[in-house]
N, CA, C and O atoms as a printed pandas DataFrame, in Angstrom:
     atom_number atom_name residue_name chain_id  residue_number  x_coord  y_coord  z_coord
0              1         N          UNK        A               1    0.719   -0.985    0.165
1              2        CA          UNK        A               1    0.020   -0.030   -0.082
2              3         C          UNK        A               1    0.646    1.177    0.091
3              4         O          UNK        A               1    1.697    1.177    0.733
4              5         N          UNK        A               2    0.102    2.482   -0.468
5              6        CA          UNK        A               2    0.885    3.337   -1.052
6              7         C          UNK        A               2    0.133    4.382   -0.141
7              8         O          UNK        A               2   -1.067    4.597   -0.313
8              9         N          UNK        A               3    1.072    5.209    1.104
9             10        CA          UNK        A               3    0.603    6.254    1.784
10            11         C          UNK        A               3    0.997    7.916    1.352
11            12         O          UNK        A               3    2.122    8.416    1.395
12            13         N          UNK        A               4    0.109    8.381    1.061
13            14        CA          UNK        A               4    0.893    9.718    0.323
14            15         C          UNK        A               4   -0.058   10.819    0.405
15            16         O          UNK        A               4   -1.214   10.658    0.015
16            17         N          UNK        A               5    0.325   11.862    0.857
17            18        CA          UNK        A               5    0.026   13.343    1.306
18            19         C          UNK        A               5   -1.344   13.548   -0.629
19            20         O          UNK        A               5   -1.225   13.062   -1.753
20            21         N          UNK        A               6   -2.188   14.284   -0.133
21            22        CA          UNK        A               6   -2.692   14.662   -1.395
22            23         C          UNK        A               6   -3.189   16.317   -1.122
23            24         O          UNK        A               6   -3.780   17.025   -0.306
24            25         N          UNK        A               7   -3.009   16.326   -1.459
25            26        CA          UNK        A               7   -3.176   18.321   -2.083
26            27         C          UNK        A               7   -5.158   18.369   -2.835
27            28         O          UNK        A               7   -6.064   18.989   -3.392
28            29         N          UNK        A               8   -4.986   17.950   -2.621
29            30        CA          UNK        A               8   -7.049   17.713   -3.399
30            31         C          UNK        A               8   -7.446   17.635   -2.156
31            32         O          UNK        A               8   -8.081   18.606   -1.743
32            33         N          UNK        A               9   -7.203   16.504   -1.222
33            34        CA          UNK        A               9   -7.709   15.842    0.227
34            35         C          UNK        A               9   -7.800   17.030    1.471
35            36         O          UNK        A               9   -8.706   17.382    2.227
36            37         N          UNK        A              10   -6.156   17.522    1.245
37            38        CA          UNK        A              10   -6.111   19.470    1.867
38            39         C          UNK        A              10   -7.421   19.757    1.391
39            40         O          UNK        A              10   -8.453   19.644    2.053
40            41         N          UNK        A              11   -7.304   20.230   -0.091
41            42        CA          UNK        A              11   -8.133   21.526   -0.223
42            43         C          UNK        A              11   -9.399   21.372    0.464
43            44         O          UNK        A              11   -9.736   22.180    1.329
44            45         N          UNK        A              12  -10.283   20.166    0.060
45            46        CA          UNK        A              12  -11.609   19.548   -0.095
46            47         C          UNK        A              12  -11.434   19.546    1.963
47            48         O          UNK        A              12  -12.528   19.662    2.514
48            49         N          UNK        A              13  -10.252   19.433    2.900
49            50        CA          UNK        A              13  -10.804   19.321    3.775
50            51         C          UNK        A              13  -10.815   20.923    4.614
51            52         O          UNK        A              13  -11.443   21.333    5.590
52            53         N          UNK        A              14   -9.992   21.433    3.876
53            54        CA          UNK        A              14  -10.589   23.452    4.217
54            55         C          UNK        A              14  -11.046   23.878    3.990
55            56         O          UNK        A              14  -11.293   24.873    4.672
56            57         N          UNK        A              15  -11.790   23.640    2.640
57            58        CA          UNK        A              15  -13.198   24.270    2.459
58            59         C          UNK        A              15  -14.610   23.415    3.100
59            60         O          UNK        A              15  -15.793   23.579    2.802
60            61         N          UNK        A              16  -14.039   22.538    4.001
61            62        CA          UNK        A              16  -15.114   22.146    5.010
62            63         C          UNK        A              16  -15.037   22.611    6.423
63            64         O          UNK        A              16  -15.742   22.307    7.385
64            65         N          UNK        A              17  -14.071   23.378    6.335
65            66        CA          UNK        A              17  -13.458   23.539    7.816
66            67         C          UNK        A              17  -13.873   24.648    7.840
67            68         O          UNK        A              17  -14.667   24.924    8.739
68            69         N          UNK        A              18  -13.537   25.559    6.987
69            70        CA          UNK        A              18  -14.010   27.552    6.182
70            71         C          UNK        A              18  -14.580   28.206    7.140
71            72         O          UNK        A              18  -14.312   28.994    8.047
72            73         N          UNK        A              19  -15.812   27.413    6.477
73            74        CA          UNK        A              19  -17.483   28.293    7.141
74            75         C          UNK        A              19  -17.553   27.514    8.653
75            76         O          UNK        A              19  -18.647   27.623    9.208
76            77         N          UNK        A              20  -16.600   26.805    9.322
77            78        CA          UNK        A              20  -17.090   27.058   10.892
78            79         C          UNK        A              20  -16.142   27.711   11.234
79            80         O          UNK        A              20  -16.458   28.430   12.182
80            81         N          UNK        A              21  -14.780   27.867   10.839
81            82        CA          UNK        A              21  -13.988   28.849   11.467
82            83         C          UNK        A              21  -14.635   30.192   11.259
83            84         O          UNK        A              21  -14.982   30.971   12.147
84            85         N          UNK        A              22  -14.735   30.333   10.103
85            86        CA          UNK        A              22  -15.201   32.031   10.205
86            87         C          UNK        A              22  -16.701   32.338   10.562
87            88         O          UNK        A              22  -17.217   33.454   10.499
88            89         N          UNK        A              23  -17.401   31.021   10.995
89            90        CA          UNK        A              23  -18.648   31.192   11.816
90            91         C          UNK        A              23  -18.405   31.353   13.774
91            92         O          UNK        A              23  -18.972   32.102   14.570
92            93         N          UNK        A              24  -17.325   30.288   13.991
93            94        CA          UNK        A              24  -17.148   31.078   15.162
94            95         C          UNK        A              24  -16.432   32.364   15.752
95            96         O          UNK        A              24  -16.694   32.669   16.915
96            97         N          UNK        A              25  -15.499   33.174   14.983
97            98        CA          UNK        A              25  -14.775   34.118   14.726
98            99         C          UNK        A              25  -16.095   35.155   15.099
99           100         O          UNK        A              25  -16.142   35.888   16.087
100          101         N          UNK        A              26  -17.243   35.008   13.956
101          102        CA          UNK        A              26  -18.216   36.205   13.733
102          103         C          UNK        A              26  -20.083   35.473   14.122
103          104         O          UNK        A              26  -21.113   35.337   13.463
104          105         N          UNK        A              27  -19.732   35.233   15.272
105          106        CA          UNK        A              27  -21.040   34.828   15.531
106          107         C          UNK        A              27  -22.108   36.070   15.552
107          108         O          UNK        A              27  -21.474   37.041   15.139
108          109         N          UNK        A              28  -23.366   36.441   15.832
109          110        CA          UNK        A              28  -23.813   36.728   15.369
110          111         C          UNK        A              28  -24.829   37.699   17.348
111          112         O          UNK        A              28  -25.290   37.204   18.376
112          113         N          UNK        A              29  -24.708   38.817   16.944
113          114        CA          UNK        A              29  -24.723   39.518   18.464
114          115         C          UNK        A              29  -26.240   38.457   18.847
115          116         O          UNK        A              29  -27.136   37.962   18.164
116          117         N          UNK        A              30  -25.881   38.479   20.336
117          118        CA          UNK        A              30  -26.470   37.956   21.634
118          119         C          UNK        A              30  -27.283   36.042   20.881
119          120         O          UNK        A              30  -28.354   35.481   21.116
120          121         N          UNK        A              31  -26.365   35.746   20.192
121          122        CA          UNK        A              31  -26.870   34.688   19.383
122          123         C          UNK        A              31  -26.827   33.643   20.724
123          124         O          UNK        A              31  -27.606   32.699   20.594
124          125         N          UNK        A              32  -26.152   33.648   21.821
125          126        CA          UNK        A              32  -26.223   33.000   22.823
126          127         C          UNK        A              32  -27.998   32.372   23.507
127          128         O          UNK        A              32  -28.478   31.278   23.805
128          129         N          UNK        A              33  -28.543   34.025   23.491
129          130        CA          UNK        A              33  -29.448   33.804   23.762
130          131         C          UNK        A              33  -30.106   33.002   23.052
131          132         O          UNK        A              33  -30.572   31.985   23.565
132          133         N          UNK        A              34  -30.311   33.334   21.512
133          134        CA          UNK        A              34  -31.579   32.601   20.924
134          135         C          UNK        A              34  -31.231   30.995   20.739
135          136         O          UNK        A              34  -32.111   30.212   20.384
136          137         N          UNK        A              35  -30.015   30.612   20.981
137          138        CA          UNK        A              35  -29.487   28.792   21.319
138          139         C          UNK        A              35  -30.451   28.224   21.167
139          140         O          UNK        A              35  -30.828   27.758   20.092
140          141         N          UNK        A              36  -31.493   28.106   23.072
141          142        CA          UNK        A              36  -32.380   27.721   23.896
142          143         C          UNK        A              36  -33.696   27.643   22.930
143          144         O          UNK        A              36  -34.516   26.738   23.088
144          145         N          UNK        A              37  -33.870   28.762   21.800
145          146        CA          UNK        A              37  -34.721   28.090   20.891
146          147         C          UNK        A              37  -35.189   27.431   19.417
147          148         O          UNK        A              37  -36.226   27.503   18.758
148          149         N          UNK        A              38  -33.990   26.799   19.249
149          150        CA          UNK        A              38  -33.835   26.239   18.705
150          151         C          UNK        A              38  -34.002   25.191   18.454
151          152         O          UNK        A              38  -33.385   24.410   19.179
152          153         N          UNK        A              39  -35.034   24.451   17.154
153          154        CA          UNK        A              39  -36.111   22.995   17.144
154          155         C          UNK        A              39  -35.056   22.095   17.601
155          156         O          UNK        A              39  -33.831   22.062   17.485
156          157         N          UNK        A              40  -35.740   21.546   18.030
157          158        CA          UNK        A              40  -34.777   20.183   18.408
158          159         C          UNK        A              40  -34.925   19.390   17.371
159          160         O          UNK        A              40  -33.906   19.404   16.681
160          161         N          UNK        A              41  -35.859   18.614   16.908
161          162        CA          UNK        A              41  -35.138   17.706   16.103
162          163         C          UNK        A              41  -34.703   18.546   15.025
163          164         O          UNK        A              41  -34.654   17.681   14.150
164          165         N          UNK        A              42  -34.289   19.797   14.350
165          166        CA          UNK        A              42  -33.200   19.728   13.755
166          167         C          UNK        A              42  -31.991   19.498   14.134
167          168         O          UNK        A              42  -31.159   18.974   13.393
168          169         N          UNK        A              43  -31.710   19.940   15.581
169          170        CA          UNK        A              43  -30.727   20.260   16.562
170          171         C          UNK        A              43  -30.095   18.514   16.742
171          172         O          UNK        A              43  -28.895   18.298   16.571
172          173         N          UNK        A              44  -30.972   17.489   17.064
173          174        CA          UNK        A              44  -31.054   16.374   16.543
174          175         C          UNK        A              44  -30.131   15.695   15.452
175          176         O          UNK        A              44  -28.951   15.348   15.485
176          177         N          UNK        A              45  -31.060   15.637   14.520
177          178        CA          UNK        A              45  -30.975   15.931   13.058
178          179         C          UNK        A              45  -28.618   16.575   12.996
179          180         O          UNK        A              45  -27.704   16.135   12.299
180          181         N          UNK        A              46  -28.627   17.224   13.631
181          182        CA          UNK        A              46  -27.040   17.617   13.449
182          183         C          UNK        A              46  -26.071   17.102   14.100
183          184         O          UNK        A              46  -24.900   17.203   13.734
184          185         N          UNK        A              47  -26.448   16.491   15.137
185          186        CA          UNK        A              47  -25.910   15.606   16.473
186          187         C          UNK        A              47  -25.383   14.237   15.933
187          188         O          UNK        A              47  -24.306   13.707   16.204
188          189         N          UNK        A              48  -26.917   13.527   14.658
189          190        CA          UNK        A              48  -26.217   12.246   13.978
190          191         C          UNK        A              48  -25.694   11.558   15.051
191          192         O          UNK        A              48  -24.466   11.635   15.034
192          193         N          UNK        A              49  -26.094   10.956   15.923
193          194        CA          UNK        A              49  -25.364    9.727   17.033
194          195         C          UNK        A              49  -24.193   10.476   17.943
195          196         O          UNK        A              49  -23.554    9.835   18.777
């Protein structure tokens, strides 16, 4: 087996993580107040296991 480094895989990983990093740095004002009002069904689907 040949395990190597994939630049395409790295770019894919960065593209997946970038929106989450931006979100954590720029959360909306008073976001913590609205977290408790989230739809419980959608939250369950997000956690998926």
